[in-house]
C-alpha positions as CSV (number, residue, x, y, z in Angstrom):
1,M,-82.5,137.3,100.2
2,D,-79.4,137.0,102.0
3,F,-76.4,138.1,100.3
4,N,-73.7,136.4,102.5
5,D,-71.9,133.4,101.8
6,T,-72.3,130.6,104.4
7,P,-68.8,129.9,105.9
8,E,-68.8,126.7,103.5
9,E,-69.6,128.5,100.3
10,A,-67.0,131.4,101.3
11,A,-64.4,128.7,101.6
12,F,-65.2,127.2,97.9
13,R,-64.9,131.0,96.5
14,A,-62.1,131.4,98.1
15,R,-60.8,128.0,96.8
16,A,-61.8,128.7,93.5
17,R,-60.6,132.2,93.1
18,A,-56.7,130.7,94.0
19,F,-57.4,127.8,91.3
20,L,-58.5,130.6,88.9
21,E,-55.7,133.1,89.5
22,T,-53.1,130.2,88.9
23,A,-55.2,128.7,85.9
24,C,-55.6,132.2,83.7
25,R,-54.7,135.8,84.0
26,P,-58.1,138.4,85.4
27,K,-59.9,140.4,83.1
28,G,-58.2,144.0,82.6
29,E,-59.4,147.3,81.2
30,A,-57.7,146.2,78.0
31,R,-59.5,144.0,75.8
32,D,-56.9,141.8,74.1
33,S,-58.7,138.6,75.2
34,L,-56.8,135.2,74.7
35,Q,-59.2,134.7,71.7
36,K,-58.2,137.8,70.1
37,R,-54.5,137.2,71.0
38,L,-54.6,133.0,69.4
39,T,-54.7,131.2,66.3
40,D,-57.9,129.2,66.4
41,A,-56.1,126.5,66.8
42,E,-54.1,127.7,69.7
43,Y,-57.1,129.0,71.0
44,M,-58.8,125.5,70.7
45,A,-55.6,123.8,72.6
46,A,-55.5,126.6,75.3
47,A,-59.4,125.8,75.8
48,K,-58.8,122.0,76.0
49,A,-55.8,122.1,78.2
50,Y,-58.0,124.9,80.4
51,Q,-61.4,122.4,80.8
52,D,-58.8,119.2,81.5
53,A,-57.1,121.4,84.7
54,K,-60.3,122.5,86.1
55,A,-61.9,119.2,85.9
56,K,-58.5,118.0,87.4
57,A,-59.2,120.6,90.3
58,G,-62.6,119.6,91.1
59,F,-64.2,122.6,89.4
60,A,-65.7,121.1,86.5
61,G,-69.0,119.3,86.5
62,I,-69.6,120.9,90.3
63,T,-73.5,119.8,90.5
64,W,-73.2,116.0,88.5
65,A,-72.9,113.0,90.7
66,K,-69.9,112.0,91.6
67,E,-70.0,108.8,89.9
68,Q,-70.5,110.8,87.0
69,G,-67.3,112.0,87.5
70,G,-68.6,115.2,89.2
71,Q,-68.5,116.6,92.6
72,G,-72.0,116.2,94.0
73,Q,-72.5,119.6,95.0
74,P,-75.8,122.2,95.3
75,P,-76.3,124.2,92.4
76,I,-74.7,127.5,94.3
77,F,-71.7,126.1,94.1
78,S,-71.8,126.3,90.5
79,V,-72.6,129.5,90.6
80,I,-70.2,130.7,92.9
81,F,-67.4,129.5,90.7
82,N,-69.2,131.0,87.7
83,Q,-69.4,134.1,89.1
84,E,-65.4,134.1,89.8
85,E,-64.4,132.4,86.6
86,A,-66.2,135.4,85.1
87,K,-63.7,138.2,86.4
88,F,-61.0,136.3,84.3
89,D,-59.8,135.7,80.9
90,A,-60.9,131.5,80.8
91,P,-60.7,129.7,77.4
92,G,-64.2,128.0,78.1
93,Q,-66.2,128.7,75.3
94,P,-65.7,125.8,73.1
95,F,-67.1,123.7,76.1
96,Q,-70.2,126.0,77.2
97,I,-72.6,124.2,74.9
98,G,-71.5,120.3,75.5
99,L,-71.1,120.8,79.1
100,G,-73.8,123.3,79.8
101,M,-76.9,121.5,77.7
102,C,-75.8,118.2,75.9
103,I,-73.8,116.0,78.1
104,P,-76.6,116.8,81.2
105,T,-79.0,115.6,78.6
106,M,-76.8,112.7,78.1
107,I,-76.5,112.1,82.0
108,A,-80.2,112.1,82.5
109,F,-81.1,109.3,79.6
110,A,-78.2,107.6,78.1
111,S,-77.0,104.2,78.9
112,D,-74.5,103.6,82.2
113,E,-72.1,102.3,79.4
114,Q,-72.8,105.8,77.4
115,K,-72.6,107.8,80.0
116,Q,-68.8,105.9,81.1
117,R,-68.1,106.6,77.4
118,H,-68.9,110.3,76.9
119,V,-69.1,112.2,80.3
120,G,-65.6,111.6,81.6
121,P,-64.3,113.0,77.9
122,A,-66.4,115.9,78.0
123,L,-65.2,116.8,81.5
124,H,-62.0,117.0,80.5
125,G,-61.9,118.6,77.5
126,Q,-60.7,115.9,75.2
127,E,-64.7,115.9,73.0
128,I,-66.7,118.7,72.1
129,W,-70.5,118.4,71.6
130,C,-72.7,120.6,70.0
131,Q,-76.9,120.9,69.9
132,L,-78.7,120.1,66.6
133,F,-82.3,121.4,67.1
134,S,-82.8,124.5,65.2
135,E,-84.3,124.1,61.5
136,P,-84.6,127.3,58.2
137,A,-88.4,126.3,58.9
138,A,-88.4,125.7,63.0
139,G,-86.3,128.4,64.9
140,S,-88.9,129.0,67.6
141,D,-91.3,126.5,67.2
142,V,-88.8,124.0,67.8
143,A,-91.0,120.7,67.5
144,G,-92.0,121.9,64.2
145,L,-88.3,120.5,62.3
146,K,-88.8,118.3,59.2
147,T,-85.4,116.3,59.5
148,R,-86.7,112.9,58.9
149,A,-85.1,109.4,60.7
150,V,-86.2,106.1,59.3
151,R,-85.7,102.7,60.6
152,D,-83.6,100.6,59.1
153,G,-82.9,97.2,60.9
154,D,-80.5,98.2,63.8
155,D,-79.7,101.9,62.5
156,W,-82.2,105.1,61.7
157,V,-81.6,106.4,58.2
158,V,-80.9,110.8,59.2
159,N,-82.1,113.3,55.9
160,G,-82.7,116.6,56.7
161,Q,-81.0,119.5,57.3
162,K,-80.3,122.0,60.8
163,V,-79.1,125.6,60.9
164,W,-77.4,127.9,63.7
165,T,-75.6,125.1,65.1
166,S,-72.7,127.2,67.2
167,G,-69.5,125.1,67.2
168,A,-70.8,122.5,65.1
169,H,-67.3,122.8,62.8
170,Y,-65.2,121.7,65.4
171,S,-67.6,119.0,67.6
172,D,-66.9,115.4,67.9
173,W,-70.6,114.5,68.8
174,G,-73.9,116.3,68.9
175,I,-77.5,115.8,70.1
176,L,-80.1,115.3,67.3
177,L,-83.4,116.1,67.7
178,V,-85.9,114.5,64.3
179,R,-89.2,113.4,63.3
180,T,-89.8,109.4,63.6
181,D,-93.7,109.4,62.7
182,P,-95.5,112.1,60.8
183,S,-98.9,110.5,61.7
184,K,-98.2,111.9,65.4
185,P,-98.8,115.4,66.3
186,K,-95.5,117.5,65.9
187,H,-94.9,117.2,69.5
188,K,-95.2,113.6,69.8
189,G,-93.8,112.3,67.0
190,L,-89.8,113.3,67.8
191,T,-87.1,111.7,68.7
192,M,-83.7,112.2,69.9
193,F,-80.2,110.6,68.8
194,F,-76.8,111.6,70.0
195,V,-74.3,111.1,66.7
196,D,-70.6,111.5,65.6
197,M,-70.3,114.6,63.5
198,K,-67.7,112.8,61.4
199,S,-70.2,110.4,60.5
200,P,-70.9,109.7,56.8
201,G,-73.3,112.3,55.2
202,I,-72.6,115.0,57.5
203,E,-71.5,118.1,55.8
204,V,-70.8,121.0,58.1
205,R,-71.3,124.7,55.9
206,P,-70.2,127.9,58.7
207,I,-72.3,130.8,58.5
208,H,-70.0,134.1,57.6
209,Q,-71.6,136.3,60.2
210,M,-71.4,140.6,60.1
211,S,-69.2,140.9,63.0
212,G,-66.9,138.5,60.8
213,G,-66.7,135.6,62.8
214,S,-68.1,131.9,61.4
215,N,-69.3,130.6,64.7
216,F,-73.1,129.3,63.4
217,N,-73.3,127.0,60.8
218,E,-75.7,124.8,58.8
219,V,-75.5,121.3,59.1
220,Y,-76.5,118.9,56.2
221,F,-77.6,115.1,56.8
222,T,-77.7,113.1,53.6
223,D,-78.6,109.0,54.4
224,V,-76.8,109.5,57.8
225,R,-76.8,106.3,59.7
226,I,-77.3,106.4,63.3
227,P,-77.4,103.1,65.6
228,H,-80.4,102.7,67.6
229,A,-79.1,101.9,70.5
230,Q,-78.0,106.2,70.2
231,M,-81.3,106.9,70.8
232,L,-82.3,109.1,74.0
233,G,-85.4,108.5,75.9
234,G,-87.0,106.2,73.4
235,E,-89.2,106.7,70.5
236,G,-91.5,109.0,70.2
237,N,-90.1,110.8,73.5
238,G,-88.1,113.5,71.9
239,W,-90.0,116.5,73.0
240,T,-89.6,115.3,76.9
241,V,-86.0,114.7,76.2
242,A,-85.2,118.2,74.5
243,L,-86.9,120.2,77.2
244,V,-84.5,118.8,79.6
245,T,-82.1,120.4,77.2
246,L,-84.0,123.6,76.5
247,M,-84.2,124.4,80.3
248,N,-80.5,123.8,80.2
249,E,-79.8,126.2,77.7
250,R,-82.3,128.8,79.0
251,L,-80.0,128.6,82.2
252,A,-76.9,129.0,80.2
253,V,-77.3,131.7,78.3
254,G,-79.1,134.1,81.3
255,G,-76.5,136.7,80.6
256,S,-74.9,139.1,78.5
257,P,-71.5,139.4,77.6
258,G,-70.1,143.0,76.1
259,P,-70.5,146.8,77.8
260,D,-73.2,147.3,80.5
261,Y,-74.5,150.8,82.0
262,R,-70.6,150.8,84.2
263,E,-69.1,151.1,80.7
264,M,-71.4,153.2,79.2
265,L,-70.7,155.8,81.6
266,D,-67.3,155.5,81.8
267,Y,-67.1,156.5,77.9
268,A,-69.6,159.1,78.4
269,R,-67.3,161.1,80.8
270,T,-65.0,162.0,77.7
271,A,-67.8,161.9,74.8
272,A,-69.4,164.8,73.0
273,G,-73.0,165.0,73.1
274,P,-75.6,166.6,70.5
275,D,-74.3,170.0,71.0
276,G,-70.7,169.3,71.3
277,S,-70.6,169.2,75.4
278,S,-69.9,166.2,77.7
279,L,-72.6,163.4,76.6
280,L,-73.5,163.3,80.6
281,E,-74.9,166.6,79.8
282,D,-77.3,165.7,77.8
283,N,-81.0,165.2,79.6
284,A,-82.1,162.0,77.1
285,F,-79.0,160.6,77.6
286,R,-79.1,160.4,81.4
287,Q,-82.5,159.0,81.7
288,K,-81.2,156.0,79.0
289,L,-78.8,155.5,81.7
290,A,-80.9,155.9,84.8
291,D,-83.3,153.3,83.1
292,W,-80.3,151.0,82.1
293,Y,-78.9,151.0,86.0
294,V,-82.4,150.4,87.1
295,R,-82.8,147.1,84.8
296,A,-79.6,146.1,86.1
297,E,-79.9,146.1,89.4
298,G,-83.6,144.4,89.2
299,Y,-81.7,141.8,87.2
300,K,-79.2,141.6,89.9
301,L,-81.7,141.4,92.8
302,G,-83.4,138.4,90.5
303,K,-80.1,136.4,90.1
304,F,-79.5,137.0,94.3
305,R,-83.2,135.5,94.7
306,T,-82.2,132.7,92.5
307,M,-79.0,132.0,94.4
308,T,-80.7,132.3,97.7
309,A,-83.4,129.3,96.3
310,L,-80.1,127.2,95.5
311,S,-78.9,127.7,98.5
312,K,-81.5,126.4,100.5
313,G,-82.0,123.3,98.1
314,Q,-84.8,124.5,96.3
315,T,-85.6,124.8,92.5
316,P,-85.8,128.3,91.0
317,G,-88.9,128.5,88.8
318,P,-89.0,129.5,85.5
319,E,-88.9,132.9,86.4
320,S,-85.0,132.5,85.3
321,S,-86.6,133.3,81.6
322,I,-87.3,137.3,82.8
323,G,-83.6,137.5,82.9
324,K,-82.6,136.9,79.3
325,V,-85.1,139.2,78.2
326,I,-83.9,142.0,80.2
327,T,-80.4,141.5,79.3
328,A,-80.7,141.0,75.9
329,N,-82.1,143.6,74.8
330,Q,-80.5,146.3,77.5
331,L,-77.1,145.0,75.8
332,Q,-78.5,145.9,72.1
333,D,-80.0,149.3,73.5
334,I,-77.0,150.6,74.8
335,T,-74.3,149.2,72.3
336,N,-77.1,151.4,69.4
337,T,-76.6,154.2,72.1
338,A,-73.0,154.2,72.1
339,I,-72.8,153.8,68.3
340,E,-75.5,156.6,67.9
341,S,-73.5,158.9,69.8
342,M,-70.5,158.0,67.5
343,D,-71.8,159.9,64.8
344,H,-69.8,158.8,61.7
345,Y,-66.9,157.5,63.6
346,G,-69.5,154.6,64.9
347,I,-69.3,152.4,61.9
348,I,-65.2,151.8,62.9
349,T,-65.2,148.8,64.1
350,D,-61.2,148.5,63.9
351,G,-60.5,147.8,67.9
352,S,-57.5,149.8,67.6
353,L,-59.5,153.1,66.6
354,A,-62.4,152.8,68.3
355,A,-63.7,153.0,71.8
356,L,-63.0,150.7,74.2
357,E,-61.3,148.8,71.3
358,G,-64.3,148.3,69.7
359,A,-66.6,146.1,72.2
360,F,-70.1,148.6,71.3
361,Q,-69.4,147.7,67.5
362,Q,-69.1,143.8,68.2
363,S,-71.7,143.9,71.0
364,Y,-74.0,145.7,68.9
365,M,-73.7,142.7,66.3
366,W,-73.9,140.0,68.6
367,A,-76.9,141.3,70.7
368,P,-79.7,140.5,68.1
369,G,-78.4,136.8,68.4
370,L,-78.5,136.9,72.2
371,R,-82.3,138.1,71.8
372,I,-83.0,134.4,69.9
373,A,-80.6,132.0,71.2
374,G,-82.4,130.1,74.1
375,G,-85.6,131.3,73.2
376,T,-86.8,134.3,71.2
377,D,-87.9,137.5,73.1
378,E,-91.8,136.2,72.3
379,I,-91.5,132.9,73.5
380,L,-89.8,133.7,76.7
381,K,-92.2,136.2,77.6
382,N,-95.4,133.6,77.0
383,I,-93.6,131.4,79.5
384,I,-93.3,134.7,82.1
385,A,-97.0,135.5,81.4
386,E,-98.0,131.9,81.6
387,R,-95.7,130.3,84.2
388,V,-95.0,133.3,86.4
389,L,-98.3,135.7,86.0
390,G,-100.3,132.9,85.4
391,L,-102.2,134.3,82.4
392,P,-104.2,132.1,79.9
393,G,-102.1,129.9,77.6
394,D,-102.0,131.2,73.8
395,V,-104.5,129.1,71.3
396,R,-102.9,126.3,69.8
397,V,-105.0,125.0,66.7
398,D,-102.6,122.5,65.7
399,K,-102.1,120.7,69.0
400,D,-104.1,116.9,68.3
401,V,-103.1,117.6,64.3
402,A,-101.1,115.4,63.0
403,Y,-97.9,116.8,61.5
404,Q,-98.6,115.3,57.9
405,D,-101.2,116.8,57.6
406,L,-100.2,120.5,58.9
407,P,-100.7,123.2,56.2
408,A,-97.2,124.0,54.7
409,G,-96.2,126.5,52.5
410,R,-95.0,125.7,48.8
């Protein structure tokens, strides 16, 4: 592995840092982020303005082809910009799913006219996209979805329900995976569309989360008409199209925002242990701290390996799934340990009273979701076992059975 930037990469990193210093403020010790200080409407306006500025400065769509409005740069340049952006309070959250998952799918499968219509507005923050995959009975098993589309002339009529759709309540468009042929095995009867989220028959219901936010949604489709021209990848090829989206999703959620072992170490210096002495004197805690450090360093070196491959023009393999399994579980372990160490004070979530302005409590409530988003721990461990370690795959008794013949609950 090579830990150093090439001269070209170093120059790009300097340009990225210079842009970020003028576009947003660095992250400080205080956690009064832009998203906390602004109303939802103000934050959305700030996010759209930032995304537009980023696109005009040449830091959006870094790896996309120039004919798509991108920069045509190698993937390592995108990694470098993301590293620098992570040091700043950049309001990019509303665009992560659209630009990280949906628009790359559009670029791969939409017509030239559709790409010309949608890619530019998304890149400049004028349109926001969401991903409509998961359902109440088909989360990790996306291919088991029930939402149905039936052809009616030049349209397809969609009925069904999606759930856990991030950002659906403020999205303009979405990519939608539906079942078009139940007579075929579950992976082969799927089709992908893109849909206007303001279409008649679409109802979005935000889900109130225990953290107090409502970022996820239920989305109901009742006789929603989608033009045949908005099909992506051809009828029955939805699973192939979905794999492109899912691989981008797992890269997009590979890290874990929230306190890491360094912040836990800083907190422990002033926190009391079980016997009233410093938490750092507690041997069980010190063992945990050492474990977190080792995992974090292993993850960091794994990312350097991926960066080295990208810098050489190579494509990283399925080993990228390892990162999310490590970081999501570590975040949950760190925040749980912090809250336990606070005893009864651990239930306080008020940022003006809690340690690190409530960062441990907020991240603790978010961590379980991170272990689900982009593939559950179990799914990713299967990928690691089969595609990295070469172990035998799971037995799939439903592989060649028509979806309509699969046993279903009452």
